[in-house]
Structures are given as C-alpha cells and as structure tokens.
C-alpha positions in Angstrom: 7.5 7.0 8.7 5.3 4.0 8.0 5.3 2.9 4.4 3.2 -0.1 3.5 3.7 -0.1 -0.3 7.2 -0.5 -1.9 8.8 -2.5 -4.6 12.1 -4.5 -5.0 13.9 -6.3 -7.7 11.3 -9.1 -7.3 9.1 -7.0 -9.5 10.0 -3.5 -11.0 11.9 -1.9 -8.2 15.6 -1.0 -8.5 16.8 -2.4 -5.2 17.1 -5.8 -3.6 15.1 -6.2 -0.4 18.2 -5.8 1.9 19.3 -2.5 0.4 15.8 -1.1 0.4 15.4 -2.0 4.1 18.8 -0.6 4.9 18.0 2.7 3.2 14.6 2.9 4.8 16.2 2.3 8.2 18.8 5.0 7.7 16.0 7.3 6.6 14.2 6.8 10.0 11.4 4.5 8.9 9.6 2.6 11.6 7.8 0.1 9.4 8.1 -1.0 5.8 6.1 -3.4 3.6 7.7 -5.1 0.6 4.7 -5.3 -1.8 5.9 -6.5 -5.2 3.6 -6.7 -8.1 1.9 -10.1 -8.5 -0.7 -12.0 -10.5 -1.5 -15.6 -10.7 1.7 -16.4 -12.5 4.2 -15.3 -9.9 2.6 -14.9 -6.4 3.8 -18.4 -5.4 7.5 -17.5 -6.0 7.5 -13.8 -5.0 5.7 -14.2 -1.7 7.8 -17.1 -0.3 11.0 -15.3 -1.2 9.9 -12.1 0.6 8.7 -14.2 3.6 12.1 -15.9 3.7 13.9 -12.6 3.6 11.8 -11.1 6.4 12.3 -14.1 8.6 16.1 -13.8 8.2 16.2 -10.2 9.3 17.5 -9.5 12.8 15.3 -7.7 15.2 15.9 -3.9 14.9 14.4 -0.5 14.8 12.3 -1.2 11.7 9.5 -3.6 11.2 9.6 -5.2 7.8 6.5 -7.0 6.4 6.3 -9.3 3.4 3.4 -8.4 1.1 2.1 -8.1 -2.4 0.5 -5.6 -4.8 -2.0 -7.4 -6.9 -1.7 -5.7 -10.2 -3.8 -5.6 -13.4 -5.6 -8.8 -12.4 -9.2 -9.2 -13.7 -11.6 -7.9 -11.0 -13.4 -11.2 -10.7 -10.1 -12.9 -9.8 -8.9 -10.4 -7.2 -10.6 -12.1 -4.2 -9.2 -15.5 -5.1 -5.7 -14.2 -5.5 -5.8 -12.2 -2.3 -6.7 -15.3 -0.4 -3.9 -17.3 -2.1 -1.3 -14.6 -1.3 -2.4 -14.6 2.4 -2.1 -18.4 2.5 1.4 -18.1 1.0 2.5 -15.8 3.8 1.8 -12.2 2.7 1.2 -10.1 5.7 0.1 -7.0 3.7 -2.2 -7.3 0.6 -2.4 -4.2 -1.5 -4.4 -3.9 -4.8 -3.3 -1.7 -7.6 -6.3 0.6 -7.9 -7.9 2.4 -10.8 -5.2 5.1 -11.2 -5.9 7.5 -14.0 -2.5 7.0 -15.5 -2.7 3.3 -16.3 -5.4 1.1 -18.1 -6.6 -0.6 -14.9 -9.8 -2.7 -15.5 -13.0 -1.0 -14.4 -14.4 -2.7 -11.3 -10.9 -3.2 -9.8 -11.5 -0.8 -6.9 -14.8 -2.5 -5.9 -13.4 -6.0 -6.2 -10.5 -5.1 -4.0 -12.7 -3.6 -1.4 -15.1 -6.5 -1.4 -12.1 -8.9 -1.0 -11.3 -6.9 2.2 -7.6 -6.4 1.2 -5.6 -4.2 3.5 -5.0 -1.2 1.2 -6.4 0.0 -2.1 -3.5 1.8 -3.7 -4.0 5.0 -5.7 -7.7 4.4 -6.4 -8.0 7.2 -8.9 -11.4 8.8 -9.2 -13.0 6.4 -6.6 -16.7 6.8 -6.3 -18.5 7.8 -3.2 -20.2 4.4 -3.0 -16.9 2.6 -3.2 -15.4 4.9 -0.5 -18.4 4.1 1.8 -17.9 0.4 1.1 -14.2 0.8 2.0 -15.2 2.4 5.3 -17.6 -0.5 6.0 -15.1 -3.2 5.1 -12.1 -1.6 6.8 -10.0 -1.2 3.7 -7.6 1.8 3.8 -7.4 4.1 0.8 -4.0 5.3 -0.3 -2.7 8.8 -0.6 0.2 8.2 -3.0 3.6 9.8 -3.1 4.3 8.4 -6.6 4.2 10.7 -9.6 1.1 10.2 -11.8 -0.7 8.1 -9.2 -0.7 11.2 -6.9 -2.7 13.3 -9.4 -6.0 12.3 -7.8 -4.9 12.5 -4.1 -7.2 15.4 -3.5 -10.2 13.5 -4.8 -9.3 10.5 -2.8 -8.9 12.5 0.4 -12.2 14.2 -0.1 -14.0 11.0 -0.9 -12.5 9.4 2.2 -13.6 12.4 4.3 -17.2 12.2 3.2 -17.4 8.4 3.6 -15.4 8.1 6.9 -12.9 5.8 5.2 -9.4 5.4 6.6 -6.4 6.7 4.7 -2.7 5.8 4.7 0.2 7.5 3.0 2.5 5.3 1.0 5.5 6.2 -1.3 5.0 3.3 -3.8 8.8 3.4 -3.9 10.6 1.8 -6.8 14.0 3.5 -6.3 16.0 5.0 -3.5 15.0 8.5 -4.4 11.3 7.6 -3.8 11.7 7.0 -0.1 10.3 10.0 1.7 10.8 11.6 5.1 7.6 11.9 7.1 7.7 15.7 6.9 7.5 15.7 3.1 4.8 13.1 3.2 2.8 15.3 5.6 3.3 18.3 3.2 2.1 16.2 0.3 -1.1 15.2 2.3 -1.7 18.9 3.1 -1.3 19.6 -0.6 -4.1 17.1 -1.2 -6.4 19.3 1.0 -6.1 17.4 4.3 -6.0 19.4 7.5 -3.5 18.8 10.4 -5.9 16.6 12.3 -6.6 14.4 9.3 -2.9 14.1 8.5 -2.2 13.0 12.1 -5.0 10.4 12.0 -3.7 9.1 8.7 -0.3 8.3 10.1 -1.8 7.0 13.3 -3.9 4.6 11.3 -0.9 3.4 9.3 0.9 2.7 12.6 -2.0 0.7 14.0 -2.4 -1.2 10.7 1.3 -2.0 10.6 1.2 -3.2 14.2 -1.8 -5.4 13.5 -0.4 -6.9 10.4 2.9 -7.6 12.0 1.1 -9.6 14.7 -0.8 -11.9 12.3 
C-alpha cells in the first residue's frame, strides 16, 4: 500500500508520527507521507518537525516522507504557500480540494493545479477543464478513502478518465482505524467505477510518485 495523505498529532490526527509509522509498517505499507494540515500560520513549525522526524528514522521496509496538506487557504495564496512548504523541506505537497462536505473556497482546485502541487486531495465535483489542466500539469487527483470526502470518488474517477489525468488512492488517515489494506483500497476504487486496469495503473502511479518524491 502506498498512502501519500495522512495526519498526525501535529494537526488533527490521533497518533504521533512514530506510532502512525509503526502501525502502517505492521499493516504492510510500502510508503507513507505525513501530510498535516497547514496554512501560513504553522507551516514553518509543522514541516521542520516532520522533516526532523523522518531524518531520524532508521532505514527499513517503509519509506516515510514529510509533507503537508494546505487546507482552507485562500486560492490566491496557495501557490505562494506551496513554494514556502517545499523550501521548508516538504517532500509531498497536497492541497485540500473542493470536497462537497466542507466549505472550501471556490477556485481552490484550479489554484492547486496551477501551483503544480503533487496531489489534489478529494477534489469534489472537479470540472472537466480542471481535470484536463491537472493532466497537463502532472497533478494527481485523489480517490479518497475518507468518509464524506469519498462521496464524489465516482465523479473524480470519471473526470480523470476523460481527461487522462493521473489518480492516486489515499486514506486521509486521522486514526489507526483509517489505515487500509490495499485489497480494501482496490475494492473502494472498483466501487467508484474504475476497472481493473485503471486500479492497477492508479497504484503504479502512486508508487512512481512516491519513489520520485523520496529522491528529491
């Protein structure tokens, strides 16, 4: 399992980074990104702490990447903050997309894609134009394992298919129970209307993305 969107006690997760990593390792994860919620007020404390944690980890069976989820930031400020987070050491930059279950500012999806972040999380009722832009910019769209955010997985999968945009599956884990074996993640993707070939490519893309970001 490759999971590039999870949360720790540094934002609204239930576990410290060490316990989250340990539980993911035992669950058979191959790569994990710690992507706590940030805005301009806290990125410069959250990112260095996650970077320090990841550097202290011994080499093992799981690759752990420090990252962020830029959340509820005004669209016109997303590009600036993404650049600041990368300079602070974030290997994975996720943006909290326009999920239908939260009051995310309109224009967030487009701003994230134009900023060429790594992943646009739970992008809700993403438009065809935005999906095509994501394909052109190399931004992966997320199929979400999180309750509420997953309500539009079918729409996201269909939009990505029409546009040729890459997909990744992430749990958006906030608690131990949110971690998910790959078999369940594959079933969730099939439930979103993806066929076996699309599911296989989605996980292959996640593996390639994790490998690339780990080598930055």
